[in-house]
C-alpha positions in Angstrom: -0.1 0.2 0.1 1.0 3.2 -0.7 1.7 6.1 1.9 1.2 9.6 2.2 2.8 12.3 3.8 2.3 15.3 5.3 1.6 17.8 2.0 -0.1 14.8 -0.1 -3.2 14.6 2.0 -5.8 17.0 0.2 -9.8 16.6 -0.7 -11.1 13.4 -2.0 -8.0 11.4 -1.3 -9.3 8.1 -0.1 -7.1 6.9 3.5 -7.4 4.3 5.9 -7.1 5.4 9.6 -6.9 3.0 12.6 -7.6 0.2 9.9 -11.7 1.7 8.7 -11.3 3.7 5.3 -12.1 7.6 5.1 -12.4 9.7 1.8 -10.8 13.1 2.8 -13.7 15.7 2.4 -12.0 19.0 3.7 -8.3 19.5 4.1 -7.5 23.0 5.0 -3.4 23.6 6.1 -2.7 25.9 9.4 0.3 27.5 11.2 -0.4 29.3 13.9 2.9 31.6 15.7 5.2 29.3 16.7 3.6 26.6 16.4 3.8 23.1 14.1 1.5 23.0 10.8 -1.3 20.9 10.9 -3.5 19.8 8.3 -7.2 20.1 10.0 -9.7 17.6 8.1 -13.2 16.3 8.2 -12.6 12.6 7.1 -15.7 10.6 5.2 -16.4 7.3 6.6 -17.0 5.0 3.6 -19.2 2.0 5.1 -21.1 4.2 7.1 -21.1 8.1 5.6 -20.4 9.8 9.2 -17.9 12.5 9.3 -15.3 12.4 11.3 -12.3 15.3 12.3 -9.2 14.4 12.3 -5.6 17.1 12.4 -2.7 15.5 11.0 0.5 16.5 12.2 3.6 17.1 10.4 5.2 14.3 11.5 2.2 11.8 10.2 2.4 9.5 7.6 -1.3 8.1 6.2 -2.1 4.7 4.3 -4.0 5.2 0.9 -6.5 2.7 1.0 -7.1 0.1 -1.3 -10.1 0.4 -2.9 -11.3 -0.3 -6.2 -14.6 1.1 -8.1 -16.1 -0.8 -11.5 -19.2 0.3 -13.4 -22.3 -1.4 -12.9 -26.0 -1.0 -13.4 -29.0 -0.9 -11.5 -31.8 -4.0 -11.7 -34.4 -3.8 -9.1 -34.7 -3.1 -5.3 -36.5 -5.3 -2.9 -37.2 -4.1 0.6 -33.8 -4.4 2.5 -31.7 -4.6 -0.5 -30.2 -3.1 -3.8 -29.0 -5.3 -6.8 -26.9 -4.5 -9.0 -25.5 -6.2 -12.3 -21.4 -6.3 -13.0 -21.4 -5.2 -16.5 -18.5 -6.7 -17.8 -19.2 -10.4 -16.0 -22.7 -10.1 -15.9 -22.6 -11.1 -11.9 -24.8 -9.5 -9.7 -24.9 -8.1 -6.1 -26.8 -7.2 -3.4 -25.8 -3.8 -1.8 -28.0 -3.0 1.5 -29.9 -0.3 1.3 -28.5 1.3 4.3 -25.4 2.0 2.2 -27.0 4.6 0.1 -29.5 5.5 2.7 -31.6 8.6 1.0 -29.9 8.6 -2.6 -31.3 5.2 -3.0 -34.5 7.1 -4.6 -32.6 8.4 -7.4 -32.0 5.2 -8.9 -33.9 4.0 -11.9 -33.9 0.9 -13.5 -31.2 0.2 -16.0 -28.9 3.3 -14.2 -25.2 2.8 -14.2 -23.3 3.6 -10.8 -20.0 3.5 -9.7 -19.2 1.0 -6.8 -16.5 1.2 -4.6 -15.0 -1.7 -2.8 -12.6 -1.8 -0.1 -10.7 -4.6 0.8 -12.9 -7.1 -1.6 -16.4 -5.5 -0.1 -18.7 -3.3 -1.8 -18.7 0.2 0.5 -20.3 2.9 -1.4 -22.7 3.3 -4.7 -21.6 6.6 -6.4 -24.1 8.3 -8.1 -23.7 10.9 -10.7 -23.7 14.4 -9.3 -26.0 15.6 -11.6 -29.2 13.6 -13.2 -32.0 14.4 -15.7 -35.4 13.5 -14.8 -38.7 13.8 -15.7 -41.8 15.1 -13.9 -44.5 13.1 -13.2 -46.5 15.0 -11.0 -46.6 19.0 -10.1 -50.1 21.6 -9.3 -50.1 24.2 -11.3 -48.4 27.3 -11.4 -50.5 30.3 -9.5 -50.9 33.1 -12.0 -48.6 36.3 -11.2 -47.1 34.5 -8.7 -43.5 35.4 -10.0 -42.3 37.7 -7.4 -39.5 35.8 -6.3 -38.0 32.8 -6.1 -41.5 31.0 -6.1 -41.2 27.1 -5.6 -43.7 24.5 -5.8 -43.6 20.6 -5.2 -43.0 18.1 -7.8 -42.8 14.4 -7.7 -40.0 13.0 -10.4 -39.2 9.3 -11.8 -38.3 7.6 -9.0 -41.8 9.2 -7.1 -38.9 11.2 -5.1 -40.1 14.9 -4.6 -38.6 17.9 -4.9 -38.9 21.7 -4.8 -39.2 23.3 -8.9 -40.1 26.8 -9.8 -43.6 27.4 -10.3 -42.5 27.4 -14.5 -41.7 23.9 -14.4 -44.7 21.1 -15.5 -46.0 17.7 -16.1 -43.7 15.7 -18.2 -41.1 18.6 -18.1 -37.8 16.9 -18.0 -35.1 18.7 -15.1 -31.7 18.3 -14.0 -31.1 17.3 -10.1 -28.3 17.7 -7.7 -28.2 14.1 -6.2 -26.0 14.9 -2.9 -28.7 17.6 -1.7 -31.9 16.6 -3.9 -32.5 19.8 -5.0 -33.6 21.3 -8.1 -30.7 22.8 -10.9 -31.8 23.7 -14.1 -34.6 22.8 -16.8 -33.2 20.1 -18.8 
């Protein structure tokens, strides 16, 4: 396994800390008067998704996580698991719904995702940051209600509720940010 030195710790790196895989969510270099420099970071646990703060000292060396990312196709979901198919070998794997949390509602049958494996086990499913979905149900816009940023609820493919501008109607295609479920733009 490769080792990262103090200067190589950056956002996006996947590291092993206390035997567990973390992705560096943010890394800020700090140096105060007459003190040694530190990198204050926020680490996101790959298995649980929980955040943790950690300060790296100048003498620290951290192991790079041995992860593998493979493209998979989403097939279907049942009450407790999501089933994906490896597009190269047609092998199917099941992942517990808790691994994806709320972002599982963005999945549609046949959608391609990236699955990250740590020590041969799937730890997380990476969705594209922006996805395009059709609006299946929304209330009509109210005439004259255009002053300011007026939003209304809209149901998109997959059953997820998204707040959209008043001009969006049934059948429109919109772009949604999968990180927070917010409306980005009309497609």
